[in-house]
N, C-alpha and C positions, 0 to 999 in steps of 0.2 A: 349212655353209660360208657365208661372206658372199657377197654379190653380186660383189664384186671378185675374191674367190678363184675363184668359179665361172667368171667371165669369163676370168681368167688361165689356169686349167686347161683350159678349152675351147679357148683359142687355142693352148696348148701341144700339146694332143691333135690339133688340126687340123694343126699343123706335123709332128707325129709321123706322122700319117696319110699324109703324102707318102712317108715311108720304109717304112711298114708296110702299105701298101695291099693287097698280096697276102695272101691268107688262108693263111698257113703256120703251122706249129707254133712255129717260131722267132719269127715276128712276134707271135704270141700271148704268148709268153714276154716279149718286150720290152714289150708292152702291160701285162702283169701287173705288171712291175716299175714301170712308170710309175704305174699305179693305186695300187700299194702305197706308193710314194714320196709320193703325195698323200692317203694315208689313205683311199682308196676301196677298202676291203678286199673288199666283195662283188664289185665289178667285177674286182678282182685275182684272186679265187678263181675266178670264172667264166672269165677268160682262161686261167688255169692249166688248168682242166678242159677247155677247148676245145683247148688245145695237146695234151693227152693224147689226146683224141678224134682229132685230126688225125694223130698219130703214136703209135699205141698200142704199137708195138714198140720204142720208144725209152725205156729206163728213166730216162734223165736228166730227162725232163719230169715224171715221177712224183716223182722225188727232189726236183726244184725245188719242186713243189707241197707236198710234205711239209715241206721246209725253210721254206717260206712259212707253213705252218700253225703250226709250232713257233715261228718267229720272232715271230708275232703272238699267241701264247698260245692258239691254237685247237686245238692238239694237244700232248699231253705227249710229251716225248722219251722213247723207250723205252730 
């Protein structure tokens, strides 16, 4: 990323932090989408995994993670 892109993403993430300050599975999902939108796939995957850890009994978070993996060519659709 260019310095300008890094600065822009950092500012957007700071603004998003005001909304997602609490550590919840749903907030982690929001962060994952933000990271994916900005092509920060490692961060997106980590946020997805954290959401699953925070709410292991909610299958929607695992489904969202699998969709993320397929969407980005990291897992083949079965």
